N, C-alpha and C positions, 0 to 999 in steps of 0.2 A: 343357894349361896354360890355353888360352883358355877352354875349357869350365869349368875350376875357377873362373876369374875371373868368368865369367858366373853360375855357380852361387852365388858368394858375393855378387855384386851383387844377384841376385834374392832371396836370402835376407835381406839387410839391407833391401831395398825392402819385402819382406813384413813383416818385424819392424816397420819404421817405420809401415807401414800399420795394423797390428794395434795398435800403441801409441797411435795417434791415433784409432782407431776409436771408442771411447766418447765422446771429445769431439765428433767429428763427428756421431755419431748423436744426441747431446743437442742440438747446434746445429741440425740439420735438423729434429728434432722440435719445438724451440722455434719455428723459422721456419714450420713447418706449422700449429702452433697459432695463432700470431699471424695468419697468413694467413687461417685460418678465422674468427677473431675479427673481423678488419677486414672481411672479405667477408660476414659475417653479415647486416648490413642489406641488401646487394644480393641475397643468397639469399632473405631474407625477402620483399623486394619482389617478386621474380619469382615466388615461390611464391604470394603473396597475389594476384597479377594473374591467376593460373589457377584461383582458387577460386570457389565461390559465395559470395553475401553472408553467409548465416548461417555457413558454414564458416570465413570469415575471422575472425569474432568468437568462435569456439569456444574454450573453456578446458577442459583444456590445449590449446595450439595444435598443429596438425599441420603439419609442413614439406612433406609430399607431398600435393598436392591430390588429392581423390578425390570426384567426378570432375574431370577436367581440362576446364576451360571456356575454349576458344580464342575464343569469341564475345566475351569480355571485351575483347579488343583491337579488334575491329570496332566494338563499341559504344562504347569509350572514345575511339577516334580520330575517330569521326563525331559524338559528342555535341557537340563544338565543331569549328570549321573548322581542325583542326590542320594540314592541308595548306597552307593560307594562312599559318598561323603559321610553318611551316618555311620557306616561301618568303621571308617577311618577314625571318626570321633570317638566311638566307643572303644577302639583299640587303645586310645589314649585315656579315656575317662575311667575305665574300670581299674586299671592298675593305679591310677592316681587316687581313686577313692580307697582302695585297699591300703596303699601307702600312707594316706593321710589318717585314716582310722587307726590302723595297727601301730605304725611307727610313732605317730604323735602321741598316741595314748601311752605308749611304752615310755617315751621321754617324759611326758607329764607325770607319770607315776614316780619316776625317780625324782622329779622336783617337788612332789608334794607329799610322798609317803615314806621316803627314806631320808634319814639325817646324814649329811656328809659335809665336810669342810668346803666353803666356798659355793655351796648350793645356791644361796640367794643372789650372790654376786653374778654367777654365771647365768642364772635366770633373768636377772635384770639386763645383762648383755643380750641375751637371747630376744627378750621383749623389745629392746631398743632397736634391733634390726628392722622391726616393722615400719619404722618411720623412714627407712631409706627407700627413696623412690626407685621404681624399676628402671627408669631412664638412666640412673647412675650405674647400675650393674649391667645393663644390657650389653654394652660394647665388650667389657671384660668377659662376661659369660660366653658371648659369641666367639671370642678369640679362644677361649678355653676349650669350648666344644669343637671348634674348628681344628684345634691341635689334636684332639681325640679322634678326629674324622667322623664326628656325629652329625654334621650338617646334612640335611637332606634325609634324615631319619627321624623316628619319633622319640629317640633316646633323650635329647635335650628336654623334651616336654614331660617326660616320665620320671627319669632318674632323680632329679632334684627333689621331687615330692617324696622319694623314698628315704630322704634324710630329715624328715619331719618339717612342718610349717609352724612358724613362731605364733601366728595367730591361734591356731588349733592347740598348740602346746598351752598357751595361756588359758584358753577356754576350757580345756580338759582339767588342767591343774586346779582351776577355781572350783570345779565340780568335785574332783577327787578329795580336795581338802574338806569338803562338807561331809564325807563319809565317815562315820565314827571310827576313831583309831582302835577302839576296843575290839572290832571285828578282826582287824589284822593281828592284834596282839593274841587273840584267842586262837587264830589259825597257826601262828608261830609256836604256841604252846603245843598244839597238836602235831607239830613237826612239818608244817608246810613251808616250802621255800618262797622267796619273794616272787618268782615267776608264777607259782601255784596260787599265791595270794592274788596276784594280778589277774590271772586267767579265770579263777573259780569264784572270786568274791568281787573284785573291783569292777571288772567288765560286765557282769550280769546286772550289777546295780547302776551302771552308767549307760543304759540303752538309750535314754532320751538324748543325752548330749552327744553320744556316738552318732545318732540319727542326724542331729544338727550338723556335725562335721561332715558326714557323707553327703547331705543335701547341699551344703555350701560348695564343697568340692565339685559335686556334679554340676552346679549351676555355673561356677567359674569356668570349668573346663569346657562345658558345652558352648558357652558363649565367648570363649577366649578367641580373640582375633589376632592381637599382636604377636603372641608366641609363635603360632603356626606360620604367620606371615614372615617372621624372622628366620625360621629354621627349615621350613619346607619349600622346596622349589619344583617339586614334581606334582603336576596337576592331578595324577592318579593317587596322590597321598593327601590331597587337600581335605580340610575338615569342613563342617557345616558353615562355619563363619566365613571361610575363604570362598566356599561355593556360592554363598549368598552375595558376597562382594562381587565375584566374577559375573553373576547373574545381573546384579544391579548396574554393572558397568556396561552390559551388553544391550540392555533395553533401551538405552538413550538413542534417540533417532529412529527407533523401530516403530512398529505399529503401536497404537494405543493399548491394544489388547495385551501386549507383552507386559505392560505395567501391572495389569491386574494378575497376571500369571506370577509376576514377581511378588506381589503382596500375598498371594495364595501360598507360594513357597515359604515366605517368611512366617505366615501363620502356622503352617505345618511344622516348621522347625521349632516353633515356640511351644507347641503342644506338649512335647515331652517333659519340659521343665514344669509346666502347669499341672500336668498329670501326676508326676512325682511328688510335687509340693502337696497337692490335695490328698494324696495317699498317706503321707506322713505328717500332715498338718498338725494333728493332735499331739504326736510325739515331738514334733518340732517346736511347737509353742511351750510344751512342758519342759523340754530341755533348756530353751531360752530363759524361761522363768526361773527354773531351779538354779541354773548357772549364775544368773544375777543375784540370787540369794545367798549362794555358797561362799565360803571363804571369809 
């Protein structure tokens, strides 16, 4: 009797699988095709970085380099002081990540877990600032930082992040609102202050969304071009993005091999973002999913 029931169950499961097989196959084929299309620029960049100069401009193009020229990476990364550019970028990136995670989380906690007059109105104003383009605030900010004497330093690129980012406040608030309020109430009964609740209860439960904030801030800072271009004027303080622009401006009119060095430098400077993403991919996806369901 039990075996007959199990047989019927397996039969229905198999029939259901076969019925949905064409749709699943079409879906996976479409996803694979879109993945190749979106990944094509990256594949082409890596391929070009391993070619000789004449081969990079050959028509029709070849995706597989022959021969593979690994020296392009050494030549590309030593043509300009990219080691210094990476260090400069990290000097900006690490404080911005700490500021984005710590300060934005603290502000989001006040908007989500503490009741006070005008909270929702102030949160609406905070979120509304996200629609203001940077081009609108660019000149006033430059004049302000010039008055402070910060032009030519890293301070204009670091200090504003220490006052929280509206997008991160919104992201963290949505997550915090999904944490049961009973946990905070029980902690208050035990004598915990709001800071203790924030540090010992809310933050440990929010690791996925904190990872999302840290990853977003890292990617935005690592690839930021306009901010360093506005505030930095000393080549010794240039970031990776400014270094790549300087390299890209120098290879025009030079030998063809210089172009492949340039592509090798771009590939090498892209690797940190890819590595960090793959290391925290599971936590990143979990944080995005949970944030979308909370609140």
